[in-house]
C-alpha positions in Angstrom: 76.2 51.9 157.0 80.0 50.5 155.7 81.8 49.3 158.9 85.3 51.3 159.6 87.5 47.9 158.3 85.4 48.6 155.4 86.7 52.0 155.0 89.8 51.4 155.5 90.0 48.3 152.8 88.2 50.7 150.2 89.9 54.0 150.8 88.6 57.4 150.0 85.8 57.5 148.0 88.0 57.5 144.5 87.5 53.4 145.5 91.2 53.4 145.9 92.9 50.9 148.5 93.9 53.4 151.3 97.9 51.7 151.3 97.6 52.6 147.3 96.3 56.3 148.2 99.1 56.9 150.3 102.2 55.7 148.0 101.0 57.5 145.0 100.8 60.6 147.0 104.0 60.2 148.0 105.5 59.7 144.9 103.7 62.1 143.4 105.6 64.8 140.9 106.0 68.4 142.8 103.5 70.5 140.8 104.4 74.4 142.6 106.8 75.5 144.3 104.8 75.2 148.0 105.7 71.0 147.5 109.1 71.9 146.2 110.0 74.4 149.1 108.3 71.1 151.4 110.3 68.5 149.3 113.5 71.0 149.9 112.6 70.6 153.3 112.5 67.5 153.8 115.8 67.1 152.2 117.4 69.6 155.3 115.1 67.0 157.3 117.6 63.7 156.4 120.7 66.0 156.6 119.5 66.8 160.1 119.5 63.3 161.2 123.3 62.8 160.1 124.2 65.7 161.5 122.8 64.5 165.2 124.1 61.1 164.2 128.0 62.4 163.6 128.1 65.2 166.1 125.2 65.0 168.0 124.3 62.6 170.7 121.9 59.5 170.4 119.0 62.2 171.9 119.8 64.3 169.6 119.5 62.0 166.2 116.5 60.5 168.0 115.2 63.7 167.7 116.2 64.6 164.3 114.4 60.9 163.7 111.7 61.9 164.8 111.2 65.1 163.1 112.1 63.2 159.5 109.1 60.7 160.2 106.5 64.2 160.1 108.3 65.7 157.1 107.6 62.5 155.2 104.1 62.1 156.9 102.8 65.1 155.1 104.0 63.5 151.3 102.1 60.6 152.3 99.2 62.0 153.3 99.0 64.4 150.2 98.4 67.4 152.0 98.5 70.2 149.7 102.0 72.3 149.5 102.2 75.1 151.0 100.6 73.2 154.7 103.5 70.9 153.9 105.9 73.3 154.3 104.6 74.8 157.4 104.3 71.8 158.6 108.1 71.3 157.7 109.5 75.1 159.0 107.7 74.1 161.9 109.5 71.0 162.6 112.3 71.7 161.7 112.3 74.8 163.9 111.0 73.0 166.9 114.1 70.3 166.6 117.1 72.6 166.3 115.8 74.9 168.6 116.2 71.9 171.0 119.8 71.1 169.1 121.1 74.1 169.3 119.9 74.8 173.3 117.9 77.8 172.3 114.8 76.8 174.6 117.5 77.5 177.4 119.9 80.8 176.1 116.7 82.1 174.2 113.4 80.9 176.3 111.3 83.5 174.3 111.4 81.5 171.8 109.3 78.2 172.9 105.8 79.5 173.3 106.0 80.2 169.7 107.4 77.2 169.2 104.8 75.2 170.3 102.1 77.1 169.4 102.6 76.7 165.7 103.9 73.4 166.1 101.4 71.7 168.1 98.9 73.3 165.8 100.3 72.3 162.7 100.6 68.5 164.3 96.9 68.4 165.6 95.8 69.5 161.9 97.8 67.0 160.2 96.7 63.9 162.6 93.1 65.2 162.3 94.0 64.5 158.1 95.4 61.4 159.0 92.7 60.1 160.9 90.1 61.0 158.0 92.6 59.5 155.4 92.4 56.2 157.6 88.9 56.2 157.7 88.9 56.7 161.7 86.6 59.8 161.9 83.9 61.6 159.3 85.7 62.9 156.6 83.2 65.8 156.8 82.0 68.0 159.7 80.3 71.1 160.9 82.7 73.6 162.3 82.6 73.4 165.6 82.8 69.5 165.6 85.7 70.1 163.8 87.8 72.1 166.1 86.2 70.2 169.1 88.1 68.0 167.8 91.4 69.4 166.5 91.4 71.0 170.0 90.9 67.9 171.4 94.0 66.2 169.8 96.1 68.8 170.1 95.7 69.3 173.5 96.5 65.4 173.8 99.4 65.7 171.8 100.6 68.3 173.5 99.9 66.4 176.8 102.2 63.2 175.4 105.1 66.5 174.2 104.8 67.3 178.0 105.5 63.6 179.3 108.1 62.6 176.4 110.1 65.8 177.9 109.7 64.8 181.7 110.7 61.5 180.6 113.9 62.6 179.0 114.7 64.6 181.4 114.3 61.8 184.3 115.6 58.8 182.5 117.8 59.7 179.6 119.3 64.2 179.8 118.9 66.1 183.1 119.5 69.4 180.7 116.3 69.1 179.4 114.1 71.9 180.6 111.2 70.8 182.6 108.7 72.6 185.2 105.2 73.4 186.2 104.9 77.0 185.3 107.0 75.4 181.6 104.7 72.4 181.8 101.2 74.8 182.0 102.3 77.5 179.6 103.0 75.2 176.4 100.0 73.0 177.4 97.8 76.5 177.8 99.8 77.6 174.4 99.8 74.6 172.0 96.0 74.1 173.1 95.5 77.6 171.9 97.9 76.9 168.5 95.6 73.7 168.1 92.4 75.1 167.9 93.5 77.8 165.9 95.0 75.4 163.7 91.0 74.6 163.1 90.1 77.5 161.6 92.8 76.6 158.9 91.8 73.2 158.7 89.5 73.1 155.5 92.5 74.6 153.4 95.3 72.0 155.1 93.1 69.8 154.1 92.7 70.2 150.6 94.6 68.1 148.3 96.8 70.1 145.7 96.9 67.0 143.7 94.2 63.8 144.2 96.3 60.9 144.3 94.6 57.9 142.7 91.3 59.8 141.3 92.0 59.4 137.9 94.7 56.8 138.6 92.2 54.2 140.0 89.6 54.3 137.1 
């Protein structure tokens, strides 16, 4: 049985090194309307960072920078265009709701954003773990649901810790509270388990990054 290190060095079943697969996936030419939309969303993410730096405050700029990292990560991982676009929309909606303080003025948007974004990020994180060879590429649906759900709940806890840290040390206007935290964790966890149902679709590559190029 090969070690995790060997799997990382060898890459996926096509035998290409992991770094080469990631770069090739990032540089591939968009070949579908969904992937073109996802690329357009990345441009919006870049412009959002500029907005955060020029017009917003350091917290807003940092938030948009993290959003852009998520937008770029989907392209490096070579996920299919439809899932790429879903992640992009979820990230940008969540970030702009925060920048425009919609979580305060229109609190009803908070839970739907947590449901969709937490689920999308949980699926994306599991795809990243599989790409790196840290978890098996295939498993039963029950195991897959537990994995995506567990990763999603963990991300939700980290998210809430980040909100608390931001409220405590950076900006007291950041909304925190017992009811808010429990509600966010519950809805985010449900979103993660719901995302597990779409995991096979989300993980399917619209373009096989290095399968042909490595031969």
